[in-house]
Jmol script that loads the backbone (N, CA, C; Angstrom):
load data "model"
ATOM      1  N   UNK A   1     110.216 130.002  84.042  1.00  0.00           N
ATOM      2  CA  UNK A   1     111.281 130.790  84.870  1.00  0.00           C
ATOM      3  C   UNK A   1     112.179 130.219  84.806  1.00  0.00           C
ATOM      4  N   UNK A   2     112.874 131.294  85.266  1.00  0.00           N
ATOM      5  CA  UNK A   2     114.843 130.727  85.481  1.00  0.00           C
ATOM      6  C   UNK A   2     115.069 130.101  87.095  1.00  0.00           C
ATOM      7  N   UNK A   3     115.915 129.404  87.014  1.00  0.00           N
ATOM      8  CA  UNK A   3     116.396 128.684  88.390  1.00  0.00           C
ATOM      9  C   UNK A   3     116.352 129.812  89.518  1.00  0.00           C
ATOM     10  N   UNK A   4     116.913 130.934  89.066  1.00  0.00           N
ATOM     11  CA  UNK A   4     117.134 132.341  90.156  1.00  0.00           C
ATOM     12  C   UNK A   4     115.687 133.083  90.515  1.00  0.00           C
ATOM     13  N   UNK A   5     115.034 132.588  89.829  1.00  0.00           N
ATOM     14  CA  UNK A   5     113.521 133.061  90.041  1.00  0.00           C
ATOM     15  C   UNK A   5     112.727 132.152  90.809  1.00  0.00           C
ATOM     16  N   UNK A   6     112.842 130.877  90.542  1.00  0.00           N
ATOM     17  CA  UNK A   6     112.325 130.119  91.692  1.00  0.00           C
ATOM     18  C   UNK A   6     113.127 130.221  93.390  1.00  0.00           C
ATOM     19  N   UNK A   7     114.263 130.363  92.925  1.00  0.00           N
ATOM     20  CA  UNK A   7     114.918 130.497  94.204  1.00  0.00           C
ATOM     21  C   UNK A   7     114.288 132.004  95.010  1.00  0.00           C
ATOM     22  N   UNK A   8     114.397 132.933  94.167  1.00  0.00           N
ATOM     23  CA  UNK A   8     113.959 134.114  94.654  1.00  0.00           C
ATOM     24  C   UNK A   8     112.399 133.891  95.275  1.00  0.00           C
ATOM     25  N   UNK A   9     111.316 133.161  94.593  1.00  0.00           N
ATOM     26  CA  UNK A   9     109.885 133.366  94.912  1.00  0.00           C
ATOM     27  C   UNK A   9     110.140 131.992  96.110  1.00  0.00           C
ATOM     28  N   UNK A  10     110.812 130.923  96.209  1.00  0.00           N
ATOM     29  CA  UNK A  10     110.620 130.703  97.313  1.00  0.00           C
ATOM     30  C   UNK A  10     111.089 131.130  98.836  1.00  0.00           C
ATOM     31  N   UNK A  11     112.284 132.028  98.571  1.00  0.00           N
ATOM     32  CA  UNK A  11     112.949 132.987  99.565  1.00  0.00           C
ATOM     33  C   UNK A  11     111.784 134.100 100.209  1.00  0.00           C
ATOM     34  N   UNK A  12     110.996 134.321  99.068  1.00  0.00           N
ATOM     35  CA  UNK A  12     109.894 135.305  99.269  1.00  0.00           C
ATOM     36  C   UNK A  12     108.582 134.693 100.107  1.00  0.00           C
ATOM     37  N   UNK A  13     108.326 133.415  99.507  1.00  0.00           N
ATOM     38  CA  UNK A  13     107.226 132.958 100.308  1.00  0.00           C
ATOM     39  C   UNK A  13     107.532 132.606 101.483  1.00  0.00           C
ATOM     40  N   UNK A  14     108.493 132.002 101.795  1.00  0.00           N
ATOM     41  CA  UNK A  14     109.489 131.926 103.108  1.00  0.00           C
ATOM     42  C   UNK A  14     109.210 132.748 104.293  1.00  0.00           C
ATOM     43  N   UNK A  15     109.838 133.848 103.615  1.00  0.00           N
ATOM     44  CA  UNK A  15     109.681 135.324 104.078  1.00  0.00           C
ATOM     45  C   UNK A  15     108.050 136.100 104.721  1.00  0.00           C
ATOM     46  N   UNK A  16     107.365 135.687 103.584  1.00  0.00           N
ATOM     47  CA  UNK A  16     106.008 136.202 103.692  1.00  0.00           C
ATOM     48  C   UNK A  16     105.367 135.079 105.101  1.00  0.00           C
ATOM     49  N   UNK A  17     105.675 134.128 104.973  1.00  0.00           N
ATOM     50  CA  UNK A  17     105.207 133.083 106.303  1.00  0.00           C
ATOM     51  C   UNK A  17     105.797 133.466 107.683  1.00  0.00           C
ATOM     52  N   UNK A  18     107.057 133.552 107.620  1.00  0.00           N
ATOM     53  CA  UNK A  18     107.975 133.875 108.697  1.00  0.00           C
ATOM     54  C   UNK A  18     107.551 135.065 109.340  1.00  0.00           C
ATOM     55  N   UNK A  19     107.703 136.139 108.561  1.00  0.00           N
ATOM     56  CA  UNK A  19     107.618 137.459 109.345  1.00  0.00           C
ATOM     57  C   UNK A  19     106.172 137.741 110.158  1.00  0.00           C
ATOM     58  N   UNK A  20     105.175 137.239 109.538  1.00  0.00           N
ATOM     59  CA  UNK A  20     103.896 137.475 110.723  1.00  0.00           C
ATOM     60  C   UNK A  20     103.842 136.639 111.588  1.00  0.00           C
ATOM     61  N   UNK A  21     104.544 135.907 111.909  1.00  0.00           N
ATOM     62  CA  UNK A  21     104.659 135.167 113.029  1.00  0.00           C
ATOM     63  C   UNK A  21     105.881 135.663 113.986  1.00  0.00           C
ATOM     64  N   UNK A  22     106.855 136.119 113.359  1.00  0.00           N
ATOM     65  CA  UNK A  22     107.975 136.474 114.199  1.00  0.00           C
ATOM     66  C   UNK A  22     107.759 138.083 114.851  1.00  0.00           C
ATOM     67  N   UNK A  23     106.982 138.777 114.247  1.00  0.00           N
ATOM     68  CA  UNK A  23     106.932 140.166 114.741  1.00  0.00           C
ATOM     69  C   UNK A  23     106.161 140.224 115.688  1.00  0.00           C
ATOM     70  N   UNK A  24     105.063 139.694 115.904  1.00  0.00           N
ATOM     71  CA  UNK A  24     104.449 139.690 117.326  1.00  0.00           C
ATOM     72  C   UNK A  24     105.116 138.970 118.471  1.00  0.00           C
ATOM     73  N   UNK A  25     105.728 137.943 118.252  1.00  0.00           N
ATOM     74  CA  UNK A  25     106.473 137.366 119.240  1.00  0.00           C
ATOM     75  C   UNK A  25     107.780 137.949 119.683  1.00  0.00           C
ATOM     76  N   UNK A  26     108.369 138.756 118.231  1.00  0.00           N
ATOM     77  CA  UNK A  26     109.473 139.491 118.953  1.00  0.00           C
ATOM     78  C   UNK A  26     108.881 140.949 119.927  1.00  0.00           C
ATOM     79  N   UNK A  27     107.931 141.415 119.380  1.00  0.00           N
ATOM     80  CA  UNK A  27     107.422 142.589 119.893  1.00  0.00           C
ATOM     81  C   UNK A  27     106.732 142.225 121.252  1.00  0.00           C
ATOM     82  N   UNK A  28     106.093 141.288 121.224  1.00  0.00           N
ATOM     83  CA  UNK A  28     105.526 140.747 122.735  1.00  0.00           C
ATOM     84  C   UNK A  28     106.354 140.299 123.674  1.00  0.00           C
ATOM     85  N   UNK A  29     107.376 139.756 123.387  1.00  0.00           N
ATOM     86  CA  UNK A  29     108.059 138.428 124.040  1.00  0.00           C
ATOM     87  C   UNK A  29     108.527 139.297 125.456  1.00  0.00           C
ATOM     88  N   UNK A  30     108.804 140.283 126.039  1.00  0.00           N
ATOM     89  CA  UNK A  30     108.996 140.801 127.115  1.00  0.00           C
ATOM     90  C   UNK A  30     108.134 141.704 127.502  1.00  0.00           C
ATOM     91  N   UNK A  31     106.907 141.815 127.394  1.00  0.00           N
ATOM     92  CA  UNK A  31     106.096 142.428 127.930  1.00  0.00           C
ATOM     93  C   UNK A  31     104.877 141.828 128.382  1.00  0.00           C
ATOM     94  N   UNK A  32     104.256 142.206 129.770  1.00  0.00           N
ATOM     95  CA  UNK A  32     103.550 141.281 130.842  1.00  0.00           C
ATOM     96  C   UNK A  32     101.902 141.909 129.923  1.00  0.00           C
ATOM     97  N   UNK A  33     101.483 140.955 129.317  1.00  0.00           N
ATOM     98  CA  UNK A  33     100.060 141.394 128.733  1.00  0.00           C
ATOM     99  C   UNK A  33      98.744 140.722 129.680  1.00  0.00           C
ATOM    100  N   UNK A  34      98.041 141.732 129.655  1.00  0.00           N
ATOM    101  CA  UNK A  34      96.837 141.604 130.615  1.00  0.00           C
ATOM    102  C   UNK A  34      96.153 140.152 130.257  1.00  0.00           C
ATOM    103  N   UNK A  35      95.755 139.970 131.474  1.00  0.00           N
ATOM    104  CA  UNK A  35      95.094 138.360 131.672  1.00  0.00           C
ATOM    105  C   UNK A  35      94.189 138.084 130.601  1.00  0.00           C
ATOM    106  N   UNK A  36      93.467 139.221 130.645  1.00  0.00           N
ATOM    107  CA  UNK A  36      91.988 138.967 129.623  1.00  0.00           C
ATOM    108  C   UNK A  36      92.636 138.713 128.021  1.00  0.00           C
ATOM    109  N   UNK A  37      93.435 139.550 127.807  1.00  0.00           N
ATOM    110  CA  UNK A  37      94.264 139.506 126.396  1.00  0.00           C
ATOM    111  C   UNK A  37      94.350 138.230 126.249  1.00  0.00           C
ATOM    112  N   UNK A  38      95.306 137.492 127.114  1.00  0.00           N
ATOM    113  CA  UNK A  38      96.216 136.368 127.207  1.00  0.00           C
ATOM    114  C   UNK A  38      94.758 135.213 126.553  1.00  0.00           C
ATOM    115  N   UNK A  39      93.948 135.219 127.579  1.00  0.00           N
ATOM    116  CA  UNK A  39      92.564 134.409 127.594  1.00  0.00           C
ATOM    117  C   UNK A  39      92.016 134.646 126.350  1.00  0.00           C
ATOM    118  N   UNK A  40      92.010 135.668 125.564  1.00  0.00           N
ATOM    119  CA  UNK A  40      91.322 136.144 124.095  1.00  0.00           C
ATOM    120  C   UNK A  40      92.078 135.360 123.206  1.00  0.00           C
ATOM    121  N   UNK A  41      93.456 135.314 123.429  1.00  0.00           N
ATOM    122  CA  UNK A  41      94.509 134.919 122.503  1.00  0.00           C
ATOM    123  C   UNK A  41      94.177 133.528 122.377  1.00  0.00           C
ATOM    124  N   UNK A  42      93.905 132.493 123.362  1.00  0.00           N
ATOM    125  CA  UNK A  42      93.919 131.244 123.456  1.00  0.00           C
ATOM    126  C   UNK A  42      92.590 130.957 122.859  1.00  0.00           C
ATOM    127  N   UNK A  43      91.585 131.830 122.435  1.00  0.00           N
ATOM    128  CA  UNK A  43      90.371 131.440 121.953  1.00  0.00           C
ATOM    129  C   UNK A  43      90.512 131.405 120.461  1.00  0.00           C
ATOM    130  N   UNK A  44      91.469 131.964 119.870  1.00  0.00           N
ATOM    131  CA  UNK A  44      91.827 132.052 118.353  1.00  0.00           C
ATOM    132  C   UNK A  44      91.626 130.973 117.512  1.00  0.00           C
ATOM    133  N   UNK A  45      92.851 129.807 118.116  1.00  0.00           N
ATOM    134  CA  UNK A  45      92.750 128.502 117.361  1.00  0.00           C
ATOM    135  C   UNK A  45      91.549 128.075 117.049  1.00  0.00           C
ATOM    136  N   UNK A  46      90.322 127.950 118.549  1.00  0.00           N
ATOM    137  CA  UNK A  46      89.238 127.337 118.304  1.00  0.00           C
ATOM    138  C   UNK A  46      88.390 128.025 117.304  1.00  0.00           C
ATOM    139  N   UNK A  47      88.361 129.201 117.774  1.00  0.00           N
ATOM    140  CA  UNK A  47      87.650 130.070 116.699  1.00  0.00           C
ATOM    141  C   UNK A  47      87.504 129.749 114.967  1.00  0.00           C
ATOM    142  N   UNK A  48      88.924 129.657 114.515  1.00  0.00           N
ATOM    143  CA  UNK A  48      89.688 129.465 113.427  1.00  0.00           C
ATOM    144  C   UNK A  48      88.966 128.076 112.988  1.00  0.00           C
ATOM    145  N   UNK A  49      89.051 127.169 113.586  1.00  0.00           N
ATOM    146  CA  UNK A  49      88.859 125.832 113.055  1.00  0.00           C
ATOM    147  C   UNK A  49      87.674 125.792 113.076  1.00  0.00           C
ATOM    148  N   UNK A  50      86.608 126.209 113.967  1.00  0.00           N
ATOM    149  CA  UNK A  50      85.255 126.107 113.860  1.00  0.00           C
ATOM    150  C   UNK A  50      84.723 127.102 112.649  1.00  0.00           C
ATOM    151  N   UNK A  51      85.293 128.086 111.916  1.00  0.00           N
ATOM    152  CA  UNK A  51      85.105 128.926 111.278  1.00  0.00           C
ATOM    153  C   UNK A  51      85.427 127.960 109.779  1.00  0.00           C
ATOM    154  N   UNK A  52      86.302 127.094 109.828  1.00  0.00           N
ATOM    155  CA  UNK A  52      86.930 126.489 108.779  1.00  0.00           C
ATOM    156  C   UNK A  52      85.602 125.004 108.707  1.00  0.00           C
ATOM    157  N   UNK A  53      85.499 124.448 109.869  1.00  0.00           N
ATOM    158  CA  UNK A  53      84.440 122.884 109.852  1.00  0.00           C
ATOM    159  C   UNK A  53      83.256 123.418 109.550  1.00  0.00           C
ATOM    160  N   UNK A  54      82.602 124.296 110.367  1.00  0.00           N
ATOM    161  CA  UNK A  54      80.807 124.467 110.394  1.00  0.00           C
ATOM    162  C   UNK A  54      80.635 124.286 108.942  1.00  0.00           C
ATOM    163  N   UNK A  55      80.904 124.895 107.902  1.00  0.00           N
ATOM    164  CA  UNK A  55      80.307 125.531 106.660  1.00  0.00           C
ATOM    165  C   UNK A  55      80.283 123.809 106.072  1.00  0.00           C
ATOM    166  N   UNK A  56      81.476 123.223 106.080  1.00  0.00           N
ATOM    167  CA  UNK A  56      81.587 121.879 105.652  1.00  0.00           C
ATOM    168  C   UNK A  56      80.809 120.861 106.223  1.00  0.00           C
ATOM    169  N   UNK A  57      80.616 120.961 107.558  1.00  0.00           N
ATOM    170  CA  UNK A  57      79.738 120.310 108.271  1.00  0.00           C
ATOM    171  C   UNK A  57      77.821 120.423 108.076  1.00  0.00           C
ATOM    172  N   UNK A  58      77.650 121.440 107.808  1.00  0.00           N
ATOM    173  CA  UNK A  58      75.949 121.843 107.604  1.00  0.00           C
ATOM    174  C   UNK A  58      75.743 122.458 106.393  1.00  0.00           C
ATOM    175  N   UNK A  59      76.334 122.216 105.320  1.00  0.00           N
ATOM    176  CA  UNK A  59      76.062 122.800 104.320  1.00  0.00           C
ATOM    177  C   UNK A  59      76.596 121.680 103.076  1.00  0.00           C
ATOM    178  N   UNK A  60      75.989 121.618 101.827  1.00  0.00           N
ATOM    179  CA  UNK A  60      76.335 120.697 100.766  1.00  0.00           C
ATOM    180  C   UNK A  60      75.698 121.300  99.350  1.00  0.00           C
ATOM    181  N   UNK A  61      76.193 120.571  98.418  1.00  0.00           N
ATOM    182  CA  UNK A  61      75.511 120.984  97.236  1.00  0.00           C
ATOM    183  C   UNK A  61      76.258 121.977  96.165  1.00  0.00           C
ATOM    184  N   UNK A  62      75.967 122.184  95.403  1.00  0.00           N
ATOM    185  CA  UNK A  62      76.320 123.495  94.484  1.00  0.00           C
ATOM    186  C   UNK A  62      74.817 123.997  93.963  1.00  0.00           C
ATOM    187  N   UNK A  63      74.371 125.282  94.178  1.00  0.00           N
ATOM    188  CA  UNK A  63      74.738 126.221  95.420  1.00  0.00           C
ATOM    189  C   UNK A  63      74.880 125.797  96.763  1.00  0.00           C
ATOM    190  N   UNK A  64      75.599 126.032  97.694  1.00  0.00           N
ATOM    191  CA  UNK A  64      75.846 125.548  99.011  1.00  0.00           C
ATOM    192  C   UNK A  64      73.945 125.825  99.895  1.00  0.00           C
ATOM    193  N   UNK A  65      74.018 124.604 100.353  1.00  0.00           N
ATOM    194  CA  UNK A  65      72.670 124.716 100.712  1.00  0.00           C
ATOM    195  C   UNK A  65      72.791 124.037 102.422  1.00  0.00           C
ATOM    196  N   UNK A  66      71.775 124.784 102.752  1.00  0.00           N
ATOM    197  CA  UNK A  66      71.657 123.734 104.380  1.00  0.00           C
ATOM    198  C   UNK A  66      71.201 122.150 104.564  1.00  0.00           C
ATOM    199  N   UNK A  67      72.111 121.466 104.963  1.00  0.00           N
ATOM    200  CA  UNK A  67      71.856 119.938 104.815  1.00  0.00           C
ATOM    201  C   UNK A  67      72.028 119.322 106.191  1.00  0.00           C
ATOM    202  N   UNK A  68      71.277 119.218 107.538  1.00  0.00           N
ATOM    203  CA  UNK A  68      71.683 118.690 108.595  1.00  0.00           C
ATOM    204  C   UNK A  68      71.856 117.100 108.506  1.00  0.00           C
ATOM    205  N   UNK A  69      71.742 116.424 107.118  1.00  0.00           N
ATOM    206  CA  UNK A  69      71.759 115.260 107.463  1.00  0.00           C
ATOM    207  C   UNK A  69      73.057 114.579 106.768  1.00  0.00           C
ATOM    208  N   UNK A  70      73.743 115.514 107.046  1.00  0.00           N
ATOM    209  CA  UNK A  70      75.052 115.041 106.054  1.00  0.00           C
ATOM    210  C   UNK A  70      75.876 113.952 107.338  1.00  0.00           C
ATOM    211  N   UNK A  71      76.354 112.829 106.817  1.00  0.00           N
ATOM    212  CA  UNK A  71      77.387 111.675 107.765  1.00  0.00           C
ATOM    213  C   UNK A  71      78.133 112.847 108.662  1.00  0.00           C
ATOM    214  N   UNK A  72      78.891 113.290 107.766  1.00  0.00           N
ATOM    215  CA  UNK A  72      80.119 114.317 108.544  1.00  0.00           C
ATOM    216  C   UNK A  72      79.671 115.099 109.989  1.00  0.00           C
ATOM    217  N   UNK A  73      78.082 115.666 109.784  1.00  0.00           N
ATOM    218  CA  UNK A  73      77.642 116.169 110.899  1.00  0.00           C
ATOM    219  C   UNK A  73      77.822 115.400 111.933  1.00  0.00           C
ATOM    220  N   UNK A  74      77.080 114.025 111.573  1.00  0.00           N
ATOM    221  CA  UNK A  74      76.617 113.008 112.796  1.00  0.00           C
ATOM    222  C   UNK A  74      77.957 112.432 113.222  1.00  0.00           C
ATOM    223  N   UNK A  75      78.814 112.137 112.581  1.00  0.00           N
ATOM    224  CA  UNK A  75      80.196 111.794 113.288  1.00  0.00           C
ATOM    225  C   UNK A  75      80.645 112.913 113.926  1.00  0.00           C
ATOM    226  N   UNK A  76      80.730 114.029 113.128  1.00  0.00           N
ATOM    227  CA  UNK A  76      81.419 115.210 114.493  1.00  0.00           C
ATOM    228  C   UNK A  76      81.001 115.278 115.665  1.00  0.00           C
ATOM    229  N   UNK A  77      79.586 115.130 115.948  1.00  0.00           N
ATOM    230  CA  UNK A  77      78.805 115.274 117.067  1.00  0.00           C
ATOM    231  C   UNK A  77      79.787 114.502 118.295  1.00  0.00           C
ATOM    232  N   UNK A  78      79.253 113.055 118.028  1.00  0.00           N
ATOM    233  CA  UNK A  78      80.162 112.248 118.882  1.00  0.00           C
ATOM    234  C   UNK A  78      81.759 112.096 119.199  1.00  0.00           C
ATOM    235  N   UNK A  79      82.208 112.399 118.153  1.00  0.00           N
ATOM    236  CA  UNK A  79      83.614 112.678 117.988  1.00  0.00           C
ATOM    237  C   UNK A  79      84.139 113.791 118.738  1.00  0.00           C
ATOM    238  N   UNK A  80      83.471 115.040 118.616  1.00  0.00           N
ATOM    239  CA  UNK A  80      83.393 116.120 119.490  1.00  0.00           C
ATOM    240  C   UNK A  80      83.370 115.918 121.132  1.00  0.00           C
ATOM    241  N   UNK A  81      82.542 115.406 121.283  1.00  0.00           N
ATOM    242  CA  UNK A  81      81.857 114.867 122.830  1.00  0.00           C
ATOM    243  C   UNK A  81      82.961 113.808 123.444  1.00  0.00           C
ATOM    244  N   UNK A  82      83.362 113.000 122.659  1.00  0.00           N
ATOM    245  CA  UNK A  82      84.608 112.024 122.970  1.00  0.00           C
ATOM    246  C   UNK A  82      85.953 113.089 123.399  1.00  0.00           C
ATOM    247  N   UNK A  83      86.311 113.764 122.225  1.00  0.00           N
ATOM    248  CA  UNK A  83      87.507 114.935 122.440  1.00  0.00           C
ATOM    249  C   UNK A  83      87.297 115.697 123.940  1.00  0.00           C
ATOM    250  N   UNK A  84      86.098 116.250 124.172  1.00  0.00           N
ATOM    251  CA  UNK A  84      85.943 117.099 125.421  1.00  0.00           C
ATOM    252  C   UNK A  84      86.220 116.086 126.662  1.00  0.00           C
ATOM    253  N   UNK A  85      85.553 115.099 126.461  1.00  0.00           N
ATOM    254  CA  UNK A  85      85.691 113.935 127.605  1.00  0.00           C
ATOM    255  C   UNK A  85      87.055 113.469 127.850  1.00  0.00           C
ATOM    256  N   UNK A  86      87.951 113.059 126.896  1.00  0.00           N
ATOM    257  CA  UNK A  86      88.907 112.308 127.112  1.00  0.00           C
ATOM    258  C   UNK A  86      90.211 112.991 126.960  1.00  0.00           C
ATOM    259  N   UNK A  87      90.069 114.121 126.127  1.00  0.00           N
ATOM    260  CA  UNK A  87      91.040 115.315 125.922  1.00  0.00           C
ATOM    261  C   UNK A  87      92.418 114.703 125.351  1.00  0.00           C
ATOM    262  N   UNK A  88      92.111 113.752 124.523  1.00  0.00           N
ATOM    263  CA  UNK A  88      92.861 112.761 123.795  1.00  0.00           C
ATOM    264  C   UNK A  88      93.106 112.915 122.144  1.00  0.00           C
ATOM    265  N   UNK A  89      94.194 113.474 121.633  1.00  0.00           N
ATOM    266  CA  UNK A  89      93.925 113.598 120.264  1.00  0.00           C
ATOM    267  C   UNK A  89      94.176 112.339 119.609  1.00  0.00           C
ATOM    268  N   UNK A  90      94.711 111.438 119.886  1.00  0.00           N
ATOM    269  CA  UNK A  90      94.961 109.884 119.311  1.00  0.00           C
ATOM    270  C   UNK A  90      93.547 109.215 119.213  1.00  0.00           C
ATOM    271  N   UNK A  91      92.998 109.294 120.563  1.00  0.00           N
ATOM    272  CA  UNK A  91      91.595 108.733 120.562  1.00  0.00           C
ATOM    273  C   UNK A  91      90.722 109.248 119.965  1.00  0.00           C
ATOM    274  N   UNK A  92      90.372 110.538 120.218  1.00  0.00           N
ATOM    275  CA  UNK A  92      89.438 111.214 118.911  1.00  0.00           C
ATOM    276  C   UNK A  92      89.592 111.166 117.391  1.00  0.00           C
ATOM    277  N   UNK A  93      90.991 111.161 117.093  1.00  0.00           N
ATOM    278  CA  UNK A  93      91.063 110.691 115.345  1.00  0.00           C
ATOM    279  C   UNK A  93      90.734 109.204 114.993  1.00  0.00           C
ATOM    280  N   UNK A  94      91.105 108.348 116.322  1.00  0.00           N
ATOM    281  CA  UNK A  94      90.655 106.756 115.825  1.00  0.00           C
ATOM    282  C   UNK A  94      88.993 106.786 115.962  1.00  0.00           C
ATOM    283  N   UNK A  95      88.261 107.595 117.237  1.00  0.00           N
ATOM    284  CA  UNK A  95      87.041 107.443 117.101  1.00  0.00           C
ATOM    285  C   UNK A  95      86.340 108.136 116.062  1.00  0.00           C
ATOM    286  N   UNK A  96      86.825 109.137 115.544  1.00  0.00           N
ATOM    287  CA  UNK A  96      86.453 109.937 114.443  1.00  0.00           C
ATOM    288  C   UNK A  96      86.539 109.124 113.284  1.00  0.00           C
ATOM    289  N   UNK A  97      87.449 108.455 112.975  1.00  0.00           N
ATOM    290  CA  UNK A  97      87.801 107.581 111.772  1.00  0.00           C
ATOM    291  C   UNK A  97      86.848 106.300 111.608  1.00  0.00           C
ATOM    292  N   UNK A  98      86.386 105.597 113.006  1.00  0.00           N
ATOM    293  CA  UNK A  98      85.709 104.517 113.016  1.00  0.00           C
ATOM    294  C   UNK A  98      84.431 104.778 112.776  1.00  0.00           C
ATOM    295  N   UNK A  99      83.812 106.242 113.461  1.00  0.00           N
ATOM    296  CA  UNK A  99      82.769 106.525 113.177  1.00  0.00           C
ATOM    297  C   UNK A  99      82.188 106.857 111.876  1.00  0.00           C
ATOM    298  N   UNK A 100      83.421 107.564 111.300  1.00  0.00           N
ATOM    299  CA  UNK A 100      83.131 107.886 109.818  1.00  0.00           C
ATOM    300  C   UNK A 100      82.979 106.647 108.769  1.00  0.00           C
ATOM    301  N   UNK A 101      83.920 105.394 109.200  1.00  0.00           N
ATOM    302  CA  UNK A 101      83.773 104.275 108.312  1.00  0.00           C
ATOM    303  C   UNK A 101      82.432 103.842 108.732  1.00  0.00           C
ATOM    304  N   UNK A 102      81.829 103.673 109.948  1.00  0.00           N
ATOM    305  CA  UNK A 102      80.280 103.170 110.183  1.00  0.00           C
ATOM    306  C   UNK A 102      79.478 104.106 109.528  1.00  0.00           C
ATOM    307  N   UNK A 103      79.448 105.363 109.376  1.00  0.00           N
ATOM    308  CA  UNK A 103      78.821 106.137 108.792  1.00  0.00           C
ATOM    309  C   UNK A 103      78.204 105.913 107.147  1.00  0.00           C
ATOM    310  N   UNK A 104      79.648 105.540 106.666  1.00  0.00           N
ATOM    311  CA  UNK A 104      79.714 105.163 104.801  1.00  0.00           C
ATOM    312  C   UNK A 104      78.936 103.648 104.988  1.00  0.00           C
ATOM    313  N   UNK A 105      78.976 102.695 105.735  1.00  0.00           N
ATOM    314  CA  UNK A 105      78.503 101.673 105.877  1.00  0.00           C
ATOM    315  C   UNK A 105      77.099 101.633 106.120  1.00  0.00           C
ATOM    316  N   UNK A 106      76.366 102.463 106.520  1.00  0.00           N
ATOM    317  CA  UNK A 106      75.087 102.736 106.970  1.00  0.00           C
ATOM    318  C   UNK A 106      74.217 103.368 106.452  1.00  0.00           C
ATOM    319  N   UNK A 107      74.803 104.455 105.995  1.00  0.00           N
ATOM    320  CA  UNK A 107      74.115 105.643 105.218  1.00  0.00           C
ATOM    321  C   UNK A 107      74.364 105.483 103.317  1.00  0.00           C
TER     322      UNK A 107
END
end "model"
wireframe off; spacefill off
backbone 0.3
color backbone group
């Protein structure tokens, strides 16, 4: 590709990334949203994270089969409990890394 095509490609990718975030922000910035809707919007990041993590934690192999004895799952449970209790992002990362290292030594 030519240099101008790369520039156009990067500009287009930036536009496609930016617009879906900007349009709702611009459209909803001056409106009072119902409380139930705001609470529902707060749940979206958790739902997306759960949808991404759960298959990796409970399935393994090719084709994917359920495997509840993976080290990742056994590390995720106490790490999640630690995160709920402390609300500390840094502490959760450290606890998760230490537990994953220990699981590698044990299993």
